[in-house]
Structures are given as C-alpha cells and as structure tokens.
C-alpha positions as MATLAB code, in Angstrom:
seq = 'MKHIDTIIFDLGGVLIDWNPEYVFLGIFNGDRQKMKWFFDTICTHEWNENQDAGYPLAQATEDLVTRFPDYETEIRAFYGRWEEMLGGAIQDTVDILDKLIASKKYKVVALTNWSHETFPIALERFEFLHWFEGILVSGEEKTRKPFDDIYHLTLNRFNIKAEKALFIDDNLRNIEAAKRLNINGIHFKNPDLLLEQLKAYHIHV';
ca = [
      -0.117   -0.003   -0.009;
       1.150    3.299   -0.985;
       2.173    5.818    1.829;
      -0.366    8.395    2.725;
       0.817   11.845    3.315;
      -2.387   13.786    2.854;
      -5.772   13.601    4.311;
      -8.649   15.490    2.567;
     -12.083   15.954    4.731;
     -15.391   16.453    3.558;
     -17.041   18.658    6.099;
     -21.078   18.099    6.300;
     -22.079   14.625    7.455;
     -18.445   13.987    8.653;
     -17.451   16.941   10.892;
     -20.585   19.053   10.844;
     -24.145   17.876   11.284;
     -26.498   19.639    8.778;
     -30.094   18.520    8.143;
     -33.060   20.341    6.829;
     -35.265   18.244    8.627;
     -34.381   20.353   11.981;
     -36.611   23.108    9.969;
     -39.063   21.291    7.971;
     -40.299   18.669   10.584;
     -41.694   21.662   12.146;
     -43.050   23.250    9.265;
     -44.696   20.307    8.261;
     -45.844   19.362   11.716;
     -44.014   16.087   12.106;
     -45.568   14.701    8.999;
     -42.426   13.031    7.597;
     -44.385   11.883    4.378;
     -45.324   15.067    3.402;
     -41.819   16.568    4.157;
     -40.472   13.629    2.100;
     -42.660   14.617   -0.769;
     -41.295   18.412   -0.589;
     -37.631   17.188   -0.484;
     -38.283   14.625   -3.395;
     -40.482   17.290   -5.487;
     -39.671   21.018   -4.903;
     -36.469   21.656   -2.425;
     -34.665   18.621   -4.061;
     -30.850   17.363   -3.481;
     -30.244   18.234   -6.791;
     -31.679   21.870   -6.514;
     -29.449   22.520   -3.333;
     -26.540   20.947   -5.031;
     -26.606   23.728   -7.779;
     -26.152   26.310   -5.091;
     -23.286   24.464   -3.697;
     -21.859   24.862   -7.417;
     -22.491   28.570   -7.000;
     -25.678   29.300   -8.292;
     -27.139   32.413   -5.953;
     -29.329   31.520   -3.200;
     -31.811   34.324   -3.706;
     -32.122   33.486   -7.311;
     -32.673   29.510   -6.795;
     -35.390   30.884   -4.220;
     -37.065   32.860   -6.801;
     -36.926   30.082   -9.235;
     -38.672   27.747   -7.246;
     -41.247   30.336   -5.982;
     -42.256   30.959   -9.693;
     -42.748   27.022  -10.300;
     -44.310   26.173   -7.187;
     -46.300   29.675   -5.748;
     -48.197   27.440   -3.408;
     -45.309   26.551   -1.563;
     -43.854   30.115   -1.437;
     -43.472   30.278    2.417;
     -41.888   26.859    2.552;
     -39.461   27.459   -0.232;
     -38.058   30.473    1.434;
     -37.834   28.870    4.747;
     -34.951   26.705    3.083;
     -32.260   29.371    2.886;
     -33.990   31.884    5.207;
     -33.863   29.428    7.935;
     -30.643   27.833    6.963;
     -28.814   28.417   10.178;
     -31.334   26.382   12.098;
     -30.425   23.358    9.834;
     -26.775   23.503   11.012;
     -26.372   21.300   13.926;
     -23.548   21.011   15.898;
     -20.065   19.458   15.413;
     -19.614   15.664   15.036;
     -17.337   15.781   17.901;
     -15.778   12.241   17.985;
     -14.646   13.050   14.047;
     -13.395   16.444   15.205;
     -11.371   14.612   18.005;
      -9.915   12.398   15.216;
      -9.032   15.191   13.261;
      -7.245   17.140   15.921;
      -5.263   14.048   16.598;
      -4.304   13.742   13.017;
      -3.039   17.345   12.797;
      -1.244   17.067   16.083;
       0.593   14.160   14.836;
       2.375   16.404   12.438;
       2.568   13.286    9.963;
       0.048   14.475    7.302;
      -1.136   17.718    5.421;
      -4.667   17.944    6.275;
      -7.197   19.934    4.002;
     -10.868   19.940    3.362;
     -13.060   19.659    0.390;
     -16.537   20.531    0.619;
     -19.637   21.087   -1.351;
     -21.223   24.175    0.377;
     -22.420   27.434   -1.136;
     -20.246   30.391   -0.766;
     -22.857   32.477    0.795;
     -23.435   30.328    3.621;
     -19.966   28.989    4.481;
     -18.666   32.077    6.123;
     -21.488   31.112    8.835;
     -19.714   27.827    9.441;
     -16.286   29.390    9.627;
     -17.574   31.639   12.447;
     -19.523   28.717   14.150;
     -16.769   26.243   14.090;
     -13.452   26.823   15.376;
     -11.966   23.658   14.034;
     -12.545   24.788   10.342;
      -9.567   27.094   11.056;
      -7.328   24.177   11.704;
      -6.874   22.965    8.236;
      -4.094   23.787    5.866;
      -6.763   24.766    3.417;
     -10.218   24.360    2.277;
     -11.745   24.288   -1.009;
     -15.341   25.442   -1.141;
     -17.142   24.334   -4.070;
     -19.568   27.378   -4.250;
     -16.367   29.718   -4.401;
     -14.869   27.489   -7.236;
     -18.372   27.306   -9.292;
     -18.290   23.534   -9.309;
     -18.870   20.679   -7.025;
     -17.885   17.030   -6.307;
     -18.474   14.452   -7.950;
     -16.883   16.296  -10.910;
     -13.429   15.715  -11.963;
     -12.522   19.241  -11.957;
     -13.134   19.929   -8.307;
     -10.639   17.112   -7.611;
      -7.930   18.150   -9.761;
      -8.337   21.902   -8.107;
      -7.865   20.251   -4.785;
      -4.792   18.390   -5.957;
      -3.003   21.427   -7.596;
      -3.995   23.906   -4.957;
      -2.594   22.080   -2.234;
       0.296   20.393   -3.890;
      -1.130   16.990   -3.330;
      -0.250   13.575   -5.181;
      -3.417   11.503   -5.688;
      -2.056    8.404   -5.036;
      -0.587    9.556   -1.537;
      -3.918   11.357   -0.461;
      -6.821    9.777    1.406;
     -10.265   11.135    0.884;
     -12.912   10.990    3.721;
     -16.518   11.456    2.493;
     -19.996   10.547    3.818;
     -21.437   10.362    0.076;
     -20.099    7.046   -1.746;
     -20.787    8.781   -5.045;
     -17.880   11.434   -4.296;
     -15.659    8.737   -2.897;
     -15.875    6.679   -6.177;
     -15.294    9.637   -8.485;
     -12.213   10.410   -6.319;
     -11.032    6.737   -6.790;
     -11.300    7.087  -10.625;
      -8.562    9.724  -10.268;
      -6.279    7.325   -8.072;
      -7.185    9.167   -4.982;
      -7.831    6.782   -1.965;
     -11.102    6.982   -0.385;
     -13.011    6.043    2.747;
     -16.681    6.183    2.594;
     -17.705    7.526    6.338;
     -20.388    6.375    8.157;
     -19.427    7.073   11.838;
     -16.299    7.910   13.781;
     -15.781    4.404   15.221;
     -15.785    2.970   11.847;
     -13.765    5.579   10.526;
     -10.994    4.863   13.237;
     -10.992    1.251   11.962;
     -10.857    2.197    8.223;
      -7.842    4.319    8.900;
      -5.866    1.621   10.374;
      -6.192    0.072    6.947;
      -3.815    2.671    5.429;
      -1.606    2.373    8.459;
      -3.065    5.363   10.192;
      -3.309    5.011   13.816;
      -5.108    7.776   15.876;
];
C-alpha cells in the first residue's frame, strides 16, 4: 500500500451535522411523508447542489417560488432559516481530526460542497475549520463533487499527489469519483468505523 501523506476531509456529514429536517419537520407538523414529498419534488437534493456549485441563493429561491407558488413560504424557509439546519460538530470526528493534525505526519485539508454564501456562517461557528491547511469550497469554485475538475483543483492548489492522498466523505458517489482519479477513499459512516478504516491505511489515531 502506498504511503499516505495527505488527508482530505469532507465537512457536512463528517465533521458537521447539517440536516434540513431540523426546520422542516416543524414546518410540516411532524408529517414525515409530506416533508419527504417536499424534498423529493420541490426543494430537492439536486436543487440544493446547484447552489453548492455557486448559483445564487436568492435566485434559486425565486426560481422555485415561480414554479411552485403554493409553497412560497416553505421554499423561502430553506435558505431563510438555513442556520437552524446547521447542527453541532460531530465531536468524535473532530477529535480524530485534532489528533491527525497534532501528529504532524499529514497535510490535512478539506474539500466541501457548500454554498459560498453560507460557508462564512460555518467558519464563524466552528473553530476547528481554522485548523486545516486549506479548505476548497465548491461554491467559490463554481463546481462541485463529484465532477473531476474539483478534485483536480484540490490536488493542484494544495500540491497533493493523488496516490498519496486519502479522501473521507459520507457520500459514496464522491468517493467513487475520487478513486477514478487515483485518490484513495474512505466512505464515512461513523467515527468509530472511521478509526478502523484508517488503520487499513496504517494510520493510527
């Protein structure tokens, strides 16, 4: 196995808990079926990812209001109450991050799909985001995972050799895309499993 000298962390779902259910379960009075329909039909995952790639939040909101005027209040809540969807740190993963950085054995950076308009809120809220040697934010680059160009940008910007890098992401699609570019990958599910997965790369925390 090749020696790993760089670890690339995803943020949302790995180090930071973000979930629109924190807002919309209340909006839909606990009706999960109606909430699911809303996310499957109106404020979809694909729609939100478009903003992760740099599309303006205000314009994205107006686009949907025009298409679904009967749901204007709910649509405006998505970004209007975005901060309420931002949960706390996933502390056990933050502890792993802390130990990896403290070991001084690895370059540790982050690659995140995140709107450039909301990312400053996270930077202010989570002190550990300032521990990284660098963070590549999709919204600032006008592209996103799993497109090849964002991985190439990350490798080039931080002077990383793909085969010596290990990428940790909770979205399997993003891991598979990285592996096609010879970047090693771990599909994150929980912090305890991550500790075991790291050992497979001879990384002991």
